[in-house]
C-alpha positions as protocol buffer text, in pm:
chain_id: "A"
residue {
  index: 1
  type: MET
  ca { x: 967 y: 458 z: -1850 }
}
residue {
  index: 2
  type: HIS
  ca { x: 1006 y: 783 z: -1632 }
}
residue {
  index: 3
  type: SER
  ca { x: 1255 y: 851 z: -1318 }
}
residue {
  index: 4
  type: GLY
  ca { x: 1293 y: 395 z: -1405 }
}
residue {
  index: 5
  type: ILE
  ca { x: 931 y: 407 z: -1309 }
}
residue {
  index: 6
  type: PRO
  ca { x: 746 y: 195 z: -1601 }
}
residue {
  index: 7
  type: GLN
  ca { x: 450 y: 351 z: -1742 }
}
residue {
  index: 8
  type: TYR
  ca { x: 140 y: 143 z: -1846 }
}
residue {
  index: 9
  type: GLY
  ca { x: -160 y: 239 z: -2038 }
}
residue {
  index: 10
  type: GLY
  ca { x: -294 y: -92 z: -2072 }
}
residue {
  index: 11
  type: SER
  ca { x: -152 y: -273 z: -2407 }
}
residue {
  index: 12
  type: VAL
  ca { x: -165 y: -644 z: -2457 }
}
residue {
  index: 13
  type: LYS
  ca { x: 200 y: -608 z: -2639 }
}
residue {
  index: 14
  type: ASP
  ca { x: 346 y: -378 z: -2337 }
}
residue {
  index: 15
  type: PHE
  ca { x: 174 y: -576 z: -2033 }
}
residue {
  index: 16
  type: HIS
  ca { x: 471 y: -842 z: -2008 }
}
residue {
  index: 17
  type: ASP
  ca { x: 725 y: -582 z: -2023 }
}
residue {
  index: 18
  type: TRP
  ca { x: 529 y: -369 z: -1746 }
}
residue {
  index: 19
  type: GLU
  ca { x: 487 y: -652 z: -1555 }
}
residue {
  index: 20
  type: PHE
  ca { x: 814 y: -792 z: -1510 }
}
residue {
  index: 21
  type: ARG
  ca { x: 975 y: -412 z: -1487 }
}
residue {
  index: 22
  type: THR
  ca { x: 716 y: -403 z: -1206 }
}
residue {
  index: 23
  type: ASN
  ca { x: 831 y: -698 z: -1016 }
}
residue {
  index: 24
  type: VAL
  ca { x: 1169 y: -627 z: -1027 }
}
residue {
  index: 25
  type: LYS
  ca { x: 1144 y: -281 z: -856 }
}
residue {
  index: 26
  type: LEU
  ca { x: 877 y: -443 z: -639 }
}
residue {
  index: 27
  type: ARG
  ca { x: 1123 y: -741 z: -526 }
}
residue {
  index: 28
  type: THR
  ca { x: 1433 y: -514 z: -462 }
}
residue {
  index: 29
  type: CYS
  ca { x: 1273 y: -184 z: -324 }
}
residue {
  index: 30
  type: LYS
  ca { x: 1350 y: -199 z: 109 }
}
residue {
  index: 31
  type: ASP
  ca { x: 1042 y: -201 z: 340 }
}
residue {
  index: 32
  type: GLU
  ca { x: 1055 y: 104 z: 393 }
}
residue {
  index: 33
  type: ASN
  ca { x: 1083 y: 248 z: 76 }
}
residue {
  index: 34
  type: LYS
  ca { x: 734 y: 8 z: -68 }
}
residue {
  index: 35
  type: PRO
  ca { x: 474 y: 296 z: -8 }
}
residue {
  index: 36
  type: GLU
  ca { x: 679 y: 574 z: -200 }
}
residue {
  index: 37
  type: LEU
  ca { x: 767 y: 312 z: -483 }
}
residue {
  index: 38
  type: ILE
  ca { x: 383 y: 200 z: -484 }
}
residue {
  index: 39
  type: GLY
  ca { x: 307 y: 542 z: -528 }
}
residue {
  index: 40
  type: LYS
  ca { x: 472 y: 592 z: -843 }
}
residue {
  index: 41
  type: ILE
  ca { x: 372 y: 252 z: -971 }
}
residue {
  index: 42
  type: ILE
  ca { x: 4 y: 414 z: -947 }
}
residue {
  index: 43
  type: ASP
  ca { x: 111 y: 716 z: -1096 }
}
residue {
  index: 44
  type: GLY
  ca { x: 240 y: 558 z: -1421 }
}
residue {
  index: 45
  type: LEU
  ca { x: -75 y: 353 z: -1488 }
}
residue {
  index: 46
  type: ARG
  ca { x: -307 y: 540 z: -1734 }
}
residue {
  index: 47
  type: ASP
  ca { x: -651 y: 390 z: -1876 }
}
residue {
  index: 48
  type: LYS
  ca { x: -821 y: 95 z: -1773 }
}
residue {
  index: 49
  type: PRO
  ca { x: -496 y: -51 z: -1518 }
}
residue {
  index: 50
  type: PHE
  ca { x: -525 y: 265 z: -1348 }
}
residue {
  index: 51
  type: GLU
  ca { x: -912 y: 220 z: -1310 }
}
residue {
  index: 52
  type: LEU
  ca { x: -874 y: -100 z: -1188 }
}
residue {
  index: 53
  type: ALA
  ca { x: -588 y: 33 z: -897 }
}
residue {
  index: 54
  type: ARG
  ca { x: -867 y: 270 z: -871 }
}
residue {
  index: 55
  type: GLU
  ca { x: -1139 y: 83 z: -789 }
}
residue {
  index: 56
  type: MET
  ca { x: -901 y: -172 z: -530 }
}
residue {
  index: 57
  type: GLY
  ca { x: -878 y: 109 z: -327 }
}
residue {
  index: 58
  type: ILE
  ca { x: -577 y: 251 z: -112 }
}
residue {
  index: 59
  type: GLU
  ca { x: -516 y: 20 z: 187 }
}
residue {
  index: 60
  type: LYS
  ca { x: -564 y: -269 z: -52 }
}
residue {
  index: 61
  type: LEU
  ca { x: -277 y: -111 z: -307 }
}
residue {
  index: 62
  type: ILE
  ca { x: -36 y: -70 z: -31 }
}
residue {
  index: 63
  type: SER
  ca { x: -130 y: -415 z: 147 }
}
residue {
  index: 64
  type: LYS
  ca { x: 167 y: -651 z: 105 }
}
residue {
  index: 65
  type: ASP
  ca { x: 60 y: -829 z: -189 }
}
residue {
  index: 66
  type: GLY
  ca { x: -135 y: -568 z: -346 }
}
residue {
  index: 67
  type: ILE
  ca { x: 47 y: -431 z: -645 }
}
residue {
  index: 68
  type: SER
  ca { x: 35 y: -839 z: -728 }
}
residue {
  index: 69
  type: ILE
  ca { x: -318 y: -856 z: -681 }
}
residue {
  index: 70
  type: LEU
  ca { x: -332 y: -516 z: -923 }
}
residue {
  index: 71
  type: ILE
  ca { x: -118 y: -689 z: -1167 }
}
residue {
  index: 72
  type: ASP
  ca { x: -322 y: -1018 z: -1175 }
}
residue {
  index: 73
  type: LYS
  ca { x: -618 y: -802 z: -1240 }
}
residue {
  index: 74
  type: VAL
  ca { x: -489 y: -622 z: -1519 }
}
residue {
  index: 75
  type: LYS
  ca { x: -403 y: -977 z: -1630 }
}
residue {
  index: 76
  type: LYS
  ca { x: -708 y: -1100 z: -1647 }
}
residue {
  index: 77
  type: HIS
  ca { x: -851 y: -824 z: -1809 }
}
residue {
  index: 78
  type: LEU
  ca { x: -617 y: -840 z: -2116 }
}
residue {
  index: 79
  type: PHE
  ca { x: -659 y: -1161 z: -2158 }
}
residue {
  index: 80
  type: ASN
  ca { x: -984 y: -1242 z: -2044 }
}
residue {
  index: 81
  type: ILE
  ca { x: -900 y: -1481 z: -1818 }
}
residue {
  index: 82
  type: LYS
  ca { x: -1197 y: -1607 z: -1606 }
}
residue {
  index: 83
  type: ASN
  ca { x: -1075 y: -1861 z: -1334 }
}
residue {
  index: 84
  type: TRP
  ca { x: -720 y: -1711 z: -1227 }
}
residue {
  index: 85
  type: HIS
  ca { x: -636 y: -1780 z: -842 }
}
């Protein structure tokens, strides 16, 4: 972790810890601080998770459910889930 922000490069073994820590950070953050937090979360991504975030685009990432959508995309990629909500 860097400055309390989870770093994540796409490994299966680290996914659930990253998902949990990221969700805790998001849910405990004040609304006015969320854009900055989302930027830090994206800064902590490497490799495929970063590529997936970049493919989503800035507007979608900073939307209300943007990081949740990203987490689902990473989960689908890692665990080869075809029909995920």
